GUDO-450369 format. One line per field, with one value per atom (N, C-alpha, C): residue number from 0; atom name; x, y, z. Coordinates in pm, whole numbers, plus 32768, in hexadecimal, padded with zeros to 4 digits. Example, Ala and Ser with C-alpha at 12.3 -4.5 7.8 and 13.67 -1.06 7.14 Angstrom:
2
k	[0; 0; 0; 1; 1; 1]
a	[N; CA; C; N; CA; C]
east	[8527; 84CE; 8528; 8505; 8557; 850A]
north	[7DC7; 7E3E; 7EB6; 7F1F; 7F96; 8003]
up	[830C; 830C; 830C; 82C4; 82CA; 8313]
***
This chain:
65
k	[0; 0; 0; 1; 1; 1; 2; 2; 2; 3; 3; 3; 4; 4; 4; 5; 5; 5; 6; 6; 6; 7; 7; 7; 8; 8; 8; 9; 9; 9; 10; 10; 10; 11; 11; 11; 12; 12; 12; 13; 13; 13; 14; 14; 14; 15; 15; 15; 16; 16; 16; 17; 17; 17; 18; 18; 18; 19; 19; 19; 20; 20; 20; 21; 21; 21; 22; 22; 22; 23; 23; 23; 24; 24; 24; 25; 25; 25; 26; 26; 26; 27; 27; 27; 28; 28; 28; 29; 29; 29; 30; 30; 30; 31; 31; 31; 32; 32; 32; 33; 33; 33; 34; 34; 34; 35; 35; 35; 36; 36; 36; 37; 37; 37; 38; 38; 38; 39; 39; 39; 40; 40; 40; 41; 41; 41; 42; 42; 42; 43; 43; 43; 44; 44; 44; 45; 45; 45; 46; 46; 46; 47; 47; 47; 48; 48; 48; 49; 49; 49; 50; 50; 50; 51; 51; 51; 52; 52; 52; 53; 53; 53; 54; 54; 54; 55; 55; 55; 56; 56; 56; 57; 57; 57; 58; 58; 58; 59; 59; 59; 60; 60; 60; 61; 61; 61; 62; 62; 62; 63; 63; 63; 64; 64; 64]
a	[N; CA; C; N; CA; C; N; CA; C; N; CA; C; N; CA; C; N; CA; C; N; CA; C; N; CA; C; N; CA; C; N; CA; C; N; CA; C; N; CA; C; N; CA; C; N; CA; C; N; CA; C; N; CA; C; N; CA; C; N; CA; C; N; CA; C; N; CA; C; N; CA; C; N; CA; C; N; CA; C; N; CA; C; N; CA; C; N; CA; C; N; CA; C; N; CA; C; N; CA; C; N; CA; C; N; CA; C; N; CA; C; N; CA; C; N; CA; C; N; CA; C; N; CA; C; N; CA; C; N; CA; C; N; CA; C; N; CA; C; N; CA; C; N; CA; C; N; CA; C; N; CA; C; N; CA; C; N; CA; C; N; CA; C; N; CA; C; N; CA; C; N; CA; C; N; CA; C; N; CA; C; N; CA; C; N; CA; C; N; CA; C; N; CA; C; N; CA; C; N; CA; C; N; CA; C; N; CA; C; N; CA; C; N; CA; C; N; CA; C; N; CA; C; N; CA; C]
east	[8055; 8000; 8059; 8033; 807F; 8047; 8077; 8045; 8061; 80D5; 80F8; 808D; 805F; 7FFC; 7F75; 7F4C; 7ECD; 7ECE; 7F3B; 7F46; 7F45; 7F8F; 7F93; 7F08; 7EBF; 7E37; 7DDD; 7DE4; 7D8F; 7DB7; 7E38; 7E64; 7E36; 7E36; 7E07; 7D73; 7D2B; 7C9C; 7C81; 7CEB; 7CD9; 7CF0; 7D0F; 7D2A; 7DB7; 7DC8; 7E4D; 7E86; 7F07; 7F45; 7F09; 7EE7; 7EAC; 7E22; 7DCF; 7D49; 7D55; 7DB2; 7DC9; 7DF3; 7E4E; 7E7C; 7E0A; 7DB9; 7D4A; 7CE2; 7CBF; 7C56; 7C82; 7D03; 7D34; 7D6C; 7D82; 7DB3; 7E49; 7E8E; 7F1E; 7F37; 7FAA; 7FCE; 7FE5; 8019; 8031; 8037; 8033; 803E; 80CA; 812B; 81B4; 81BC; 8169; 8168; 8134; 80D0; 809C; 8109; 814F; 81BD; 8228; 8249; 82AE; 8283; 8203; 81D1; 81D8; 81AF; 81AD; 8239; 829B; 8324; 8374; 833C; 8382; 83DC; 83E1; 8433; 83FA; 8379; 8334; 82E3; 82E2; 8299; 8232; 8236; 81D4; 818D; 8118; 80CA; 806D; 802E; 7FD2; 7F60; 7F33; 7EC8; 7E4C; 7E25; 7DAA; 7DB4; 7E28; 7E3A; 7E3B; 7E78; 7E79; 7DED; 7D9A; 7D10; 7CC5; 7CDA; 7C9B; 7CC4; 7D43; 7D73; 7D37; 7D2C; 7CEF; 7C5C; 7C14; 7B88; 7B78; 7BCF; 7BC9; 7BE5; 7C46; 7C67; 7BEC; 7BA8; 7B30; 7AC5; 7AAF; 7A49; 7A6E; 7AEB; 7B18; 7B0D; 7B39; 7B36; 7AA7; 7A4F; 79C2; 797C; 7992; 794F; 7975; 79F2; 7A21; 7A02; 79FB; 79E0; 7953; 78F7; 786B; 7855; 78A9; 7893; 78B7]
north	[7F8A; 8000; 807B; 80DE; 815A; 81BD; 81B2; 8207; 829A; 82B6; 8341; 8381; 8337; 836C; 8380; 8320; 832E; 83AA; 83BF; 8434; 84B4; 84B6; 852C; 854B; 84E4; 84F7; 8536; 8502; 8537; 85C4; 85E1; 8669; 86CA; 869F; 86F5; 8716; 86C0; 86D6; 8719; 8747; 8796; 874E; 86CE; 8686; 86A8; 86B6; 86CD; 8648; 8646; 85CD; 85A9; 860F; 85F5; 85B4; 85E5; 85A8; 851B; 8505; 847E; 8422; 8451; 8402; 83E2; 8446; 8434; 83D2; 83E1; 838E; 82FF; 82E9; 8263; 8216; 8257; 8212; 8213; 8270; 827D; 82B7; 8299; 82CE; 8365; 8395; 8424; 8446; 84C8; 84F2; 84DA; 84C6; 84A8; 8427; 83C7; 834A; 8361; 83B7; 83D9; 8420; 847C; 84C4; 8463; 8400; 839D; 834D; 832B; 82E5; 8340; 83BC; 841B; 843A; 8438; 8459; 83DF; 8369; 82EF; 82B4; 82F2; 82BD; 823A; 8229; 81B0; 817D; 80FB; 80C6; 805C; 802D; 7FC8; 7FF3; 7FBB; 7FDB; 7F68; 7F71; 7F08; 7EFB; 7E81; 7E65; 7EB8; 7EBF; 7F07; 7F9C; 7FD5; 8063; 8076; 801A; 8021; 801B; 7FC2; 7FB8; 8039; 8070; 80EF; 815F; 8160; 81C9; 81BB; 8142; 812C; 8156; 8132; 8159; 81F0; 8232; 82C4; 8304; 82D1; 8306; 82FE; 828D; 827E; 82E3; 82F4; 8354; 83E3; 8408; 8490; 84AD; 8451; 8467; 846E; 841D; 841E; 849E; 84C1; 8535; 85B6; 85CB; 8649; 8651; 85E0; 85E0; 860E; 85F9; 861E; 86B5; 86FD; 878E; 87DD]
up	[8000; 8000; 8000; 7FB5; 7FAF; 8014; 808F; 80FB; 80E1; 80A5; 8086; 802D; 7FC9; 7F6D; 7FB1; 8004; 804B; 80A4; 80EB; 8142; 80EE; 8081; 8029; 7FF1; 7FC8; 7F95; 7FFF; 8079; 80E3; 810B; 810B; 812B; 80BF; 8043; 7FD6; 7FE5; 802A; 8042; 80C8; 810D; 8186; 820A; 8208; 8284; 82B4; 8336; 836E; 839F; 83B9; 83EE; 8475; 84C3; 8547; 8539; 84DE; 84CE; 8496; 843C; 8408; 847B; 84CE; 8540; 859F; 85BE; 861B; 85E5; 8567; 852C; 8510; 8501; 84DE; 8555; 85C4; 863A; 864C; 860A; 861F; 86A9; 86E3; 8766; 875F; 86ED; 86DD; 8648; 862B; 85A0; 8569; 85C3; 8599; 8549; 856C; 8520; 8492; 8485; 8400; 83B1; 83F2; 83B1; 8381; 83D4; 83AE; 8334; 832B; 82B4; 8239; 824B; 81DB; 81A8; 8200; 81D7; 81AB; 81C2; 8199; 8205; 827B; 82E7; 831D; 830E; 8339; 82C3; 82AF; 823C; 8262; 82DD; 8305; 8385; 839A; 840F; 8431; 84A3; 84CD; 8469; 8458; 83F8; 8416; 8495; 84B9; 8498; 84AC; 848B; 83F4; 83AC; 831A; 82E0; 8315; 82E7; 8306; 837D; 83A2; 8344; 831E; 82C5; 8239; 8209; 8186; 8188; 81F3; 81FF; 8208; 8256; 8261; 81DA; 8191; 810C; 80B2; 80B2; 805F; 8086; 810A; 8137; 8112; 8128; 810B; 8075; 8024; 7F94; 7F61; 7F98; 7F6F; 7FA0; 801E; 805B; 8015; 7FFF; 7FC4; 7F2E; 7EEA; 7E5C; 7E3D; 7E9A; 7E83; 7E88; 7ED0; 7EE2; 7E68]
***
């Protein structure tokens, strides 16, 4: 999964790293930053699924406006 791209897509639609962290269950926004910068490339399955679901919701919600 290309986590960097998912995060970039959501940020382009107005989500911050902190809101992504809060909605997906990350311990802090620093973990989101590490994924976005490439310092980290893997994560827990449950958080990955949450991030994919959030990406789908964000892309769908913002596209309608």
